[in-house]
C-alpha angles and dihedrals in degrees: 000000000000090000091055091049089051091050091048092050091047092050093053095041105041107357136072090297091067089062090052093050091049090048092050094049091048090051091051091047092052091049091049092050091048092052092049092048094047092048089051104036112021115112101151123273108341100197137062088224091056091053090048093052091045095055092045090051091050092052088052092049090052093053096255094122125221093334123134137213089203102085118190118199091228088057090051089051095048093049093046092048093048091051090049092050091051091050095042096251128146133241092245091062092048093100093058093056125086120218126215097295108203100010093068112166114228111245100170107061133066108238108232103073094046090048093053090042090052090058088050092051089052088064094045104136092191097064125199116315123235106215092191089069096043121088095198139019130216109139134025098223098210088055089053091050089052090051090049090051093051090048089053086053087049092056091048089051090052092050090049090049090051094053094044093051095044090052095046096039127357141294097265091056089045092056092047094049094046093048089050090050092051091049095055109113096199091060092051088053088055090055089060096044098073089232126138094241097109091050088051090052090055090050093047092050089050088052095050089047092051094048092047090053089050090052090051094045093048090056093051112081092196092066120094125237091241090074092055091049093054091046091049090052090048091051092051092046092049091050089051091049089052089053090046089054094048120000093220090068092064084085089072088080085080096063091038091055092043089053091048092048090055094043113128093240132103087225094065095115092050091047093052091051091050091046092052092045092054090046090053092046090057098039108035102065091060093044089052090050091052092047093051090050100042112004091249121093090218099038117215090339087072090070095059093099087064094052116098093029121124091263095051111033120176111345098330096117094060090047092053126101094190107024113180092233093159090065093065105103127204090254089066091055092049092050091049092048094049097042096048094040089055089053093046094050096046098039116014102037097055092052096036110167093012090274133107092226087087087074090062089049091057092045090048091061085082091062121081119219120229089212108078094205090058091050091050093049090051089051088051090053092050090050089049090050091054093049096046093046088057093045092047093050095047094041099048112128141161089295093077090058095041093057111009116210095359104072138100091257090067092095099159094066090071089067090052096101094055090042087055089051094057094037090053090047089056090049090054089052092051091046093053089052091053090068092213113193122222133006093271094064092045090047092052091050091054092046089053092046095052092040090059096042093047097047094099091052093048093049091046090055094046100043133054110289123238095233090064086079093076091089109109120053098016101065105140099206091055092048095048093044092055095040092055089064088076126056123261090252094052127088132227122213109218147154088235100043092153089060092046090053095046104035099022096040092219130114107268119204115203115246111271119240093253139019090225131005124203097198125108116297094252095059105035117136101190142106094276095050091054091044089061089060099037130025110240120193101175143028117217119187120175137184088281086078101025094057091056094066114102141165090287091056090053092046091050091048092049093049097046115112110239138159112246110193093194093053090048089051091053092049090051091049093049093046091051093047091048092051090049091051090052092048089050091052090241120184116273089237089063092050091047089050090053090051091050092050091050090047091056090048094048093047095050099037112121106233123161135133143162140155101254131089093250089061090047093053094045089052090054093049097041103036096030091226140089116250113268115263095029108126097211102067106140113097116214117204094358126279101282138113085357134019115232119171129177139178114294093233090061 
């Protein structure tokens, strides 16, 4: 009996059981950290992209396919033009055709993350909330479930990072890197955003693990060529999966191919062909689908390189029905590349991943590894950085300004785990050269190291979190209450269409460029032009638009030339009355009094006009009426703090 007890104790102190205990403790620590972080920082989905991906995933989970409730005018234009081209129509007749109204194919998102998220939503134990039956609101439960799902992916990424580091280096470095990864505040913010970033980190870690195995196998003569073939296929498929998670990451096929070309193996040409074939097998079907639907293999995402140029500032390109894309010259692209690259190199690159360990990675580039596999993997990361810096600079859009740091255009953060790996390795090298004596000194060094690295996370937990700024306009009960006014088969034009689609469960059409456009019928970019392509039953404008109005908007509205039928009626009445007084030989004092009255009326009459939405809103607030001819003229719930107009018959 005593011998068995001794075996049991040995197993759980020094044997395999010790690893199980450590693993269980780490899992409990991660769960505890996630609970603490969620209690402190969770305020529902914090990004427009997260809501967009969520509503797309819900449509998938409900069997509606890759259809979206967030309808961009550019997407409407591409689909309409493609349908006309297939039927032999002309561009001039495009505004008289109606696209598929509530079966609108999504042309903005890569498919892999929404497909995986759809499966997660199928398992959602919280269900959809009914705000009409709830007396108070604090958390939108599907948002919380999406956060839990991404935090599960975060834990999987930590486990993969541990295994990769232990295989390339040793277990002590693996524990240090994994702990550093779990203490990075920026990555926790991504888990609450609803973005695909954590899934991309998993795919990238899988790609680095696959390539490192190829490097090892290629250096072992005893290994067969079949292993390299399977690994090359896996590398191509993982790169394709990264591109199908976020289109920008398709550029990683370049450093992957370069690494295979320089592989110490006589099969390198064959391996490159197999890798490219696997990449195409994963990527091409979706590109063909997009091309058949819109004429562009990347849908509306293919126009991102044009956003932010002088012709298309902010989000104007996606809100355009007839964007003059042919007028963007190569000089515009070059200026965008240089300007944004300068910002990335001076700001984003030194704090890559939101953690100071990236500085040690950059310093460690001066140190050469004895292990050739480590050196090759670091070279691969550097090549990836070069490709992603270029892709991030050219692909920067309004999203980077809408949600700084936490957005799908922050591509470099995906490399953070591997950067942490090499940065921590350099720290171990420096530590060994310090010749610290005794466990106390080494322990204090590690305490100082983690205290510095975890400072952003600690401050994020103690202070007000950034995502708390989503209220207003993203208050789910308000959005659902307004959206319910219209039927499920009717669309709402809004400045937050992604939130209308997710929280309101109604198709949301992005606000047109102008309220009314005076150009020729074929090139109008206003409410009425979009309404010909997509039925719109409500207009929903939030503080996102209202807070942008300033003194200049008011001055432009006041100076705009406009025809006011009421003022013209007053002028006619005054003129007729004056003529009658003259005919009746009235006293000059009476005529002068009438002129004085008209002068006061004319001086204080509220005019104003203009063709933009600021003028439209100012007219509603100042004149207390919707401009004549606008079909949505019934205000629901007043005009403050948000404007919500519906059809008069409803």
